[in-house]
Structure formats: structure tokens, C-alpha cells
N, C-alpha and C positions, 0 to 999 in steps of 0.2 A: 288807238290809231286804226285798228283794222275796221272797227264797226262806227267811229266817228262820234262815239259818246259813251259814257260809263254810266251805267244805271243801278249797279249795286257792288257792295264790297262785303265780303265775309273774312272776318278776322277770326282764323280757327286755328293759328298754331297754340300750342301749350305744351308745357313741360311741368311734371309733378315735384322732381327735386329741388331741395334737397327734402328727405325725410327723415326727421331727427327732432327731437324736442329742441325748442326754441334755445335753450342754456348751451347745448352741444353745437349748433349750426355755427357754420364760417360764416361770416358777413359777405363775402363774395359770391358764395352760392345762393344767398336771399338776393343779392344783387342781378346775379345770371337770371334768376327766376321773374323777378319784376322787369327785367329787359325782355323777355319773352311773351311773358304774359299779360304784360301792361303797356310798357313802353313800345313794344313791337306794334300793337293795335294803334296807338296813338299815333304813330309815326306814319302807318299807313292810312289813317282815317285823315290826317292833316293833309296829306298828298291828294288825297281823292275829294276833299271836300268842295273845291272850286268847281270841278266836274260834275260831283253829285247835285249840288245846289242849281245848276243849271237845268237839270232834267228832274228835279224832285225825286232824287234818287235814295237809295236805303243802305243803311250800315247794319248788317247783323254781327254781334260780338259773341260770339262762342263763350259762355262763361260756366258756372259749375254749381251742382247745389253744395259744392264745398264753401261757396260764397256766404254761405246762411248756417251751415252746422260745422261745429270744431270737430275736426277729426285728429287727436294727438299725432304731432309729427309731421302735420301738413300746413304748418304756419305760413311759410312762404307763399303757396299755391293759393290758400284760401284768401289770404290778404290781397294778394295780385287780383284773384277772381272778383272779391268785393269792391277791389278799386274800380275793376272794369265795369262793374253796375254801376257805381257812381259816375263814372264817365260817360256813362251810355245816359244817365238821367240828365246830367248836365249838357250834354250834346243836344239832346232833345229840346232843353229849354232855351239854349244859346244858338241855336241852328235849327228852327223850326221847318225850313225849307225841306230839310233831308230828314227821313223816318228813320229813327235809330233805336234797335231793339236788343236786348240781350237775352240769350237763349239757354236755358239749362237742358243738354242733350242727353241726360240720363248716363246709365253704367254702359257704356260701349266697349266692344271688343277692338281696343286698339294697342299701341305698343305702350301705351301710359297702363294700362292693366298688365300685361306683360312684366312692366318694370315693379309694379305693385307685388306680383307673384315672386318675381326674382330678389327684390331687394327690400320689400317691407316690412319683413320680419325684423330686422335689425332697428327701425326708427318708430314702429307703429305699436300701439296698444295690442295685446294679443287676440282680443275679441273683434276688434275693427280688421286686423290682417286675416282672421278666419271668415268673417263676414266676405271680404273680396275674393278669397280662395274658395270659398263655397259657391259665389257666384259664377265663377269659370267651370268648376266641378259640375255643377248642377246646370250647364248652359243656359244661364241666365243673362248672361250679356247681350246687349243690342247687338245687331249689323249696324255698322257705320251707316249703310244706306236708309236705315230707319229715320234717324233724327236729321239725316242728310237731305232726304227729300224735302222734309219740312222747312229746312234752312235754306235750301235752293228757292223754294215758292215764296218764303218770306223776303229774300232779296230782291225778289221783281215785283210783287205784290202785296207786300205789308201795307195795310190801312195807316195813313198819318196819325190816327187818332190813338194807334198802339206805341207810338212813339215814346220812348223812356221808361218801356216796361220791362220787366225780368219775367220771362215766361217760360214754361216747361214746353219741351218740344211737340209734345203730344197734347197741349190746350186743344180744349173742344175748338175755341175760335180758329186756331191753326189747323185743326183737322178739316174743317168747313174750308178754310182758303186752300188746302192740298187737293180736295176733292174737287173742288171747282176749278184747279187750273193745272192737275196732273191726275194721273190714275196709277195706283199703285197697291199693293197689299198692304203698305204702312198707312195709307190714307182712310181707313176705315173706321 
């Protein structure tokens, strides 16, 4: 309403829980995960589509490497993010007026990482849990601003020919776009 148009939508909400083997997971916890990670983005993009179609807008779905890689204990999260990637591809085919991209943001210093450190030991395999603990201990977690800048630039400038892709936040094509449209220490 303020600007009279909608140029982009970024679906960035996410939750990891439940973290447990499939046979131990309560169905309602899976349902909550799917509501946040898959159905929430679907509801938002459905509401935004009429406006985005008018302006050749963009939808950026924040996905995860977990959509491709099995991390035991993360079945709900991984399935939801894989579903988000499929939703991205379908939307690219069904609504070509809107550029829709799924982005893999990397391992970021967020509340999700704090959740893994606090609760992951109970539902993850030891080597996976230790790997995430080491990311934090060795200061290897990305600041949110790094992939955030790439995602913000994509939401306004992503080329239509990228629609349907699942891309790393630091893909060389995205880096070139960021350099063109923003200046940041993360755009080098």
C-alpha cells in the first residue's frame, strides 16, 4: 500500500524441530514443521502472486542444503525444504511472469544453530552434532548479512532465466549481480 506495488517476496521463516529419528517423531511435530517451512511460504506466495504478476516480480524461497543431504534426525525439515524446492520449480513453470528462485543460504549464525547446539545431541548422530558444534566453536558460522544481501538483491534483480533454480547464496552469478547492485564486503 505504501509504495503502490509489490516487487518481491522473500520466504525466510524456518524451523528445524522436531530433531529425532522418524520412528520417534510425533506426527503433530512434523505437521508444525510443514506448516512453517512449506505451507507458510505457499500461503504468502499465493497472496502475493496477483501483485507480483503485474510487475514481473520475484519470489525468493530460502531453502537449505538439507533439501539435498540426509542428516539423520532432520527428516521433517529436510522434507519441507525439498518440498519448497519443488514448489519453486512448479511455480516457475506455471507462473512465468514471476521469477521464482530457491536459495541455499549456507550455515548461518541464527537461532536455528543455537537450537542445534542446545537440543541436537538428543536427536542427531554424534558426528553430525559435533560438526555443527565445531562450526560454532571455530567461528565458521556465516553472519546473516552475508546471504541476506544476496537474497535482497535477488528479490529485486534476479533475471527471469534463473526462475526455478536452487542456487547457493554465493553462486558466482549471484555474486556478479550483488556487485552490480550493491556494495558490501560479502559481494567480493
